[in-house]
C-alpha positions as CSV (number, residue, x, y, z in Angstrom):
1,X,-18.1,8.1,-4.8
2,X,-15.3,5.4,-5.9
3,X,-15.8,1.7,-4.9
4,X,-13.5,-1.2,-5.1
5,X,-14.9,-4.1,-7.1
6,X,-12.3,-6.4,-6.6
7,X,-8.8,-7.0,-4.9
8,X,-6.3,-9.7,-5.7
9,X,-2.7,-10.5,-4.4
10,X,0.3,-11.9,-5.8
11,X,3.0,-13.1,-2.9
12,X,6.3,-15.0,-3.9
13,X,6.5,-18.5,-2.5
14,X,9.8,-18.1,-1.1
15,X,10.5,-16.7,2.4
16,X,13.9,-15.2,3.8
17,X,15.1,-14.1,7.4
18,X,15.2,-10.0,7.6
19,X,18.0,-11.3,9.9
20,X,20.4,-12.1,6.3
21,X,19.1,-8.8,4.4
22,X,20.1,-6.4,7.5
23,X,23.5,-8.1,8.4
24,X,24.3,-7.4,4.6
25,X,23.5,-4.1,4.7
26,X,25.9,-3.6,7.8
27,X,23.4,-3.8,10.9
28,X,25.2,-5.4,14.4
29,X,23.3,-8.2,15.9
30,X,21.7,-6.0,18.4
31,X,20.2,-3.8,16.1
32,X,18.9,-6.8,14.2
33,X,17.4,-8.1,17.3
34,X,15.7,-4.4,17.4
35,X,14.3,-4.9,14.4
36,X,12.5,-8.0,15.2
37,X,11.6,-7.4,18.8
38,X,10.4,-3.8,18.6
39,X,9.9,-3.1,14.9
40,X,8.2,-6.6,14.5
41,X,10.2,-7.7,11.3
42,X,11.2,-11.1,11.0
43,X,10.5,-12.4,7.4
44,X,10.1,-11.1,3.6
45,X,8.9,-12.6,0.8
46,X,11.3,-12.5,-2.5
47,X,11.2,-14.1,-6.0
48,X,14.5,-14.1,-7.5
49,X,13.4,-15.5,-10.8
50,X,10.4,-13.8,-11.2
51,X,10.5,-10.0,-13.1
52,X,8.4,-7.3,-12.0
53,X,6.4,-7.6,-15.0
54,X,5.6,-11.3,-14.0
55,X,4.3,-10.0,-10.8
56,X,1.9,-7.8,-12.1
57,X,0.6,-10.0,-14.6
58,X,0.2,-12.7,-11.7
59,X,-2.0,-10.6,-9.5
60,X,-3.8,-9.1,-12.4
61,X,-4.7,-12.8,-13.4
62,X,-5.7,-12.9,-9.8
63,X,-8.8,-10.7,-10.4
64,X,-11.2,-13.7,-11.4
65,X,-13.9,-10.5,-12.1
66,X,-11.5,-8.9,-14.6
67,X,-11.9,-12.4,-17.2
68,X,-14.4,-11.7,-19.7
69,X,-14.8,-8.2,-18.7
70,X,-11.1,-6.9,-19.9
71,X,-13.2,-4.2,-22.4
72,X,-14.5,-2.6,-19.9
73,X,-11.3,-1.4,-18.2
74,X,-10.7,2.2,-19.4
75,X,-7.2,2.7,-17.1
76,X,-4.8,1.0,-16.0
77,X,-2.2,2.9,-13.0
78,X,0.7,1.5,-11.2
79,X,1.1,3.1,-8.2
80,X,5.1,2.9,-7.6
81,X,6.9,3.9,-4.8
82,X,10.6,3.8,-6.6
83,X,11.2,5.6,-9.8
84,X,13.2,2.2,-10.8
85,X,12.1,-0.8,-10.7
86,X,13.1,-2.4,-13.6
87,X,16.2,-2.1,-16.6
88,X,15.9,0.5,-19.2
89,X,14.5,0.4,-21.5
90,X,12.5,-2.8,-20.0
91,X,8.5,-1.4,-19.3
92,X,6.9,-4.0,-16.7
93,X,3.2,-2.0,-16.9
94,X,3.6,-1.9,-20.6
95,X,4.3,-5.8,-20.7
96,X,1.3,-6.4,-18.0
97,X,-1.4,-4.6,-19.6
98,X,-0.4,-6.5,-23.1
99,X,-0.3,-10.1,-21.3
100,X,-4.0,-9.0,-19.5
101,X,-5.4,-8.3,-23.1
102,X,-5.7,-4.4,-21.9
103,X,-3.8,-2.6,-24.9
104,X,-6.6,-0.4,-25.8
105,X,-6.3,1.1,-22.0
106,X,-3.9,3.9,-21.6
107,X,-1.4,3.0,-19.0
108,X,0.8,5.3,-16.5
109,X,2.2,5.5,-13.4
110,X,1.9,7.5,-10.2
111,X,5.3,7.8,-8.2
112,X,5.7,11.3,-6.6
113,X,3.7,10.0,-3.4
114,X,6.0,7.0,-2.9
115,X,4.3,4.2,-0.8
116,X,1.2,6.5,-0.2
117,X,0.7,6.7,-4.5
118,X,-1.6,3.3,-4.0
119,X,-4.2,5.3,-2.3
120,X,-4.2,8.5,-4.6
121,X,-4.4,6.3,-7.9
122,X,-7.6,5.4,-6.1
123,X,-9.4,8.1,-5.8
124,X,-7.6,9.6,-9.1
125,X,-9.2,6.3,-11.0
126,X,-12.3,7.2,-9.7
127,X,-12.2,10.8,-10.5
128,X,-11.3,9.9,-14.0
129,X,-14.1,7.2,-14.5
130,X,-16.7,9.7,-12.9
131,X,-16.1,12.3,-15.2
132,X,-16.2,9.6,-18.2
133,X,-19.6,9.2,-17.5
134,X,-19.5,5.4,-18.4
135,X,-21.3,3.4,-15.2
136,X,-19.8,0.1,-16.2
137,X,-16.3,1.3,-17.0
138,X,-13.2,0.0,-14.7
139,X,-9.6,0.8,-13.8
140,X,-7.1,-1.4,-13.2
141,X,-4.6,-0.2,-10.3
142,X,-1.3,-1.6,-9.5
143,X,0.8,-1.4,-6.4
144,X,3.5,-3.4,-5.0
145,X,7.3,-3.7,-6.4
146,X,10.2,-5.8,-6.7
147,X,13.8,-4.9,-4.3
148,X,15.3,-4.3,-7.3
149,X,18.0,-1.8,-6.1
150,X,19.3,-1.1,-2.7
151,X,17.1,1.9,-1.6
152,X,14.5,-0.5,-2.4
153,X,15.3,-3.2,0.1
154,X,15.7,-1.4,3.5
155,X,14.1,1.7,4.2
156,X,16.5,3.6,6.8
157,X,15.7,2.4,10.6
158,X,11.9,2.7,9.7
159,X,11.0,-0.8,7.8
160,X,12.3,-3.9,5.5
161,X,11.4,-4.4,2.7
162,X,9.8,-7.4,0.8
163,X,8.4,-8.2,-2.4
164,X,4.3,-8.5,-3.0
165,X,2.0,-7.4,-5.9
166,X,-1.9,-6.3,-5.5
167,X,-4.3,-5.4,-8.3
168,X,-7.4,-3.7,-8.1
169,X,-10.3,-3.3,-9.6
170,X,-11.6,0.5,-9.3
171,X,-15.1,2.0,-10.6
172,X,-16.9,5.1,-10.0
173,X,-20.1,5.0,-8.1
174,X,-21.5,3.1,-4.6
175,X,-22.1,-0.5,-6.5
176,X,-19.0,-2.0,-5.7
177,X,-18.1,-4.0,-3.3
178,X,-16.5,-1.6,-1.1
179,X,-17.2,2.0,-1.1
180,X,-15.1,4.8,-0.1
181,X,-16.4,7.2,2.2
182,X,-13.7,9.3,2.7
183,X,-10.0,10.2,2.1
184,X,-7.4,12.6,3.4
185,X,-3.9,13.2,2.2
186,X,-1.2,15.6,3.5
187,X,2.3,16.5,2.4
188,X,5.4,17.3,4.4
189,X,7.8,18.9,2.0
190,X,10.6,19.3,4.9
191,X,11.6,15.8,4.5
192,X,11.9,15.9,1.0
193,X,15.4,14.1,0.9
194,X,13.7,10.5,1.7
195,X,15.7,7.9,2.3
196,X,18.6,10.6,2.4
197,X,17.4,12.6,5.5
198,X,19.8,13.6,7.9
199,X,20.3,12.7,11.6
200,X,18.7,16.0,12.1
201,X,15.9,15.2,9.8
202,X,15.4,11.8,11.4
203,X,14.9,13.2,15.2
204,X,12.4,15.6,13.5
205,X,10.5,12.9,11.8
206,X,10.2,10.7,14.3
207,X,8.2,13.8,16.5
208,X,6.5,14.6,13.5
209,X,5.3,11.0,12.3
210,X,2.6,10.0,15.1
211,X,1.3,13.4,15.1
212,X,0.4,14.1,11.6
213,X,-0.6,10.5,10.7
214,X,-3.7,11.1,13.6
215,X,-4.4,14.6,11.9
216,X,-4.9,12.7,8.4
217,X,-6.6,10.1,9.7
218,X,-9.0,12.1,11.9
219,X,-9.5,14.3,8.6
220,X,-10.3,11.1,6.3
221,X,-12.8,10.2,9.2
222,X,-14.0,13.7,9.3
223,X,-14.5,13.6,5.4
224,X,-16.7,10.0,5.7
225,X,-18.7,11.6,8.7
226,X,-17.4,9.1,11.0
227,X,-14.8,8.9,14.0
228,X,-12.5,6.1,15.3
229,X,-15.3,4.5,17.1
230,X,-16.7,3.9,13.8
231,X,-14.3,2.0,12.4
232,X,-14.1,-1.8,12.8
233,X,-10.6,-2.5,11.5
234,X,-7.6,-0.2,10.8
235,X,-5.5,-1.7,7.2
236,X,-2.0,-0.4,7.8
237,X,1.1,0.0,5.8
238,X,4.0,-1.7,7.6
239,X,6.3,0.6,8.8
240,X,7.5,-0.9,12.3
241,X,4.9,-1.8,14.9
242,X,6.5,0.6,17.7
243,X,5.5,3.3,15.4
244,X,1.9,2.3,15.6
245,X,1.8,2.4,19.2
246,X,1.9,5.9,19.3
247,X,0.0,6.7,16.9
248,X,-3.0,4.5,18.0
249,X,-2.6,6.5,21.6
250,X,-3.0,9.5,19.7
251,X,-6.5,8.3,18.0
252,X,-7.6,7.9,21.5
253,X,-7.2,3.9,21.3
254,X,-6.2,1.8,24.3
255,X,-4.7,-0.8,22.8
256,X,-4.2,-2.4,19.0
257,X,-6.8,-4.8,18.6
258,X,-8.4,-3.0,15.9
259,X,-4.9,-2.6,13.8
260,X,-4.5,-5.8,11.7
261,X,-0.7,-6.3,12.3
262,X,-0.8,-10.5,11.2
263,X,1.1,-9.7,8.0
264,X,4.2,-7.3,9.4
265,X,6.5,-10.1,10.5
266,X,6.0,-12.3,7.9
267,X,5.9,-10.1,4.8
268,X,7.9,-6.7,5.8
269,X,7.0,-3.5,4.1
270,X,5.6,-4.4,0.6
271,X,5.9,-1.0,-0.7
272,X,2.2,0.6,-1.6
273,X,0.7,-2.8,-1.2
274,X,0.3,-3.5,2.5
275,X,-2.7,-2.4,3.4
276,X,-4.6,-4.2,0.3
277,X,-2.6,-7.3,1.2
278,X,-4.1,-6.5,4.8
279,X,-7.9,-6.3,3.1
280,X,-7.5,-9.4,1.4
281,X,-6.4,-11.3,4.6
282,X,-8.5,-9.7,7.1
283,X,-11.4,-11.2,4.7
284,X,-10.3,-14.3,4.6
285,X,-9.9,-14.2,8.4
286,X,-13.8,-13.3,8.6
287,X,-12.2,-9.9,10.0
288,X,-14.7,-7.8,8.0
289,X,-18.1,-8.4,7.0
290,X,-20.8,-6.7,5.1
291,X,-21.8,-3.0,6.7
292,X,-17.8,-2.7,8.5
293,X,-16.2,0.5,8.0
294,X,-12.4,0.1,8.0
295,X,-9.9,2.4,7.4
296,X,-6.6,2.2,5.4
297,X,-3.5,4.1,5.8
298,X,-0.1,4.8,3.8
299,X,2.8,6.9,4.0
300,X,5.4,7.3,1.7
301,X,9.0,9.2,1.8
302,X,9.2,12.4,0.7
303,X,7.0,12.7,2.8
304,X,3.0,12.2,2.0
305,X,0.5,11.0,4.5
306,X,-2.4,9.4,3.6
307,X,-5.8,7.5,4.9
308,X,-8.7,6.4,3.2
309,X,-11.9,4.9,4.9
310,X,-14.3,2.5,3.1
311,X,-17.4,0.4,3.7
312,X,-17.4,-3.6,3.0
C-alpha cells in the first residue's frame, strides 16, 4: 500500500493568453479559435524571472508537513516530461534538495514516460519505501516544469503548456491522507516519435488514444476492485477537452460532471503536475470528502498511458 501524506502546489502569478503563444508558433486565427472553443485553452501561467530550481523550492516549502520532518525523507524524485529543463550544468533538482535541507536523501529523475512519469514516480517511491521497512520514512516527489524549449511550449495539436509545480510527500502503508488503491500503465511504443510524429502517426493516435486510455482506466479500477460508478471525481491531465468527451463516453458516463476540468482553461497543460494541481483545487472547492474514491490520469508522449485510483 502507498499513500499520499501531503500535496502542495506552486503556480506563477503571471497569466498570458494562449493566443499569443500560438501565434508565435505560426497558428492562424482560425486555429487559435479552435484551441479556445473546442480544446478549452484560454490562459497559461508563466514566470519569466524564476528558475526551475526556484519553482521546485517554492513548491517544497509549501509542504507545511515537511517542516521539522526533513530527516524522515529517504528519497527525492523528480518526474520529468522534458529531458532538458535547464542549461547545462545547472541541476535544479539538486539545488532544490539542498535548499530544503534534504542533502542526506538520494535524488534522481524519471523522464522516459514523459507526462505520465509522475504516477510511476508515486508508485516507485511507495515500493522503495516499503522495501526499506521504515514505516515513518517519506519520499518527496516533484512534478511540473518550465517551458524551457520550443518543444516544451506547444504540444503538437494537443495542448498548450503552462508552468506550475507540485510537491508530494509519499509514504508506504495506508496511514497517509490518501491511500492508493490501484494503478495501471501501458506503453504504446508505436508512437515513439512523440512530438515528431508524422501525419499518419497523428491519425492513428487520434483513433487509438481514447480506447487505450479507457482500457488503462478500467485496468486501474479492476486493480482497486472498483468500477467507474464508485468514483466520485476524475482528476485529469490537461489535454484538450474534446478528447475527454470520447473517453467519458467510452467509460459509459453520460456527461462530464465527474471530470474536474476547472483548471484547464486558465492553466493549460502543466506537464505531469495537472492531476495533482486538480487534487488541491478539488479539495479546496469541497469536491472531495473523506472516503471518496477518485481517479488520476496521465498520458505521456512516447506513448505511456497511466491511471491511479485513490481513497481520500
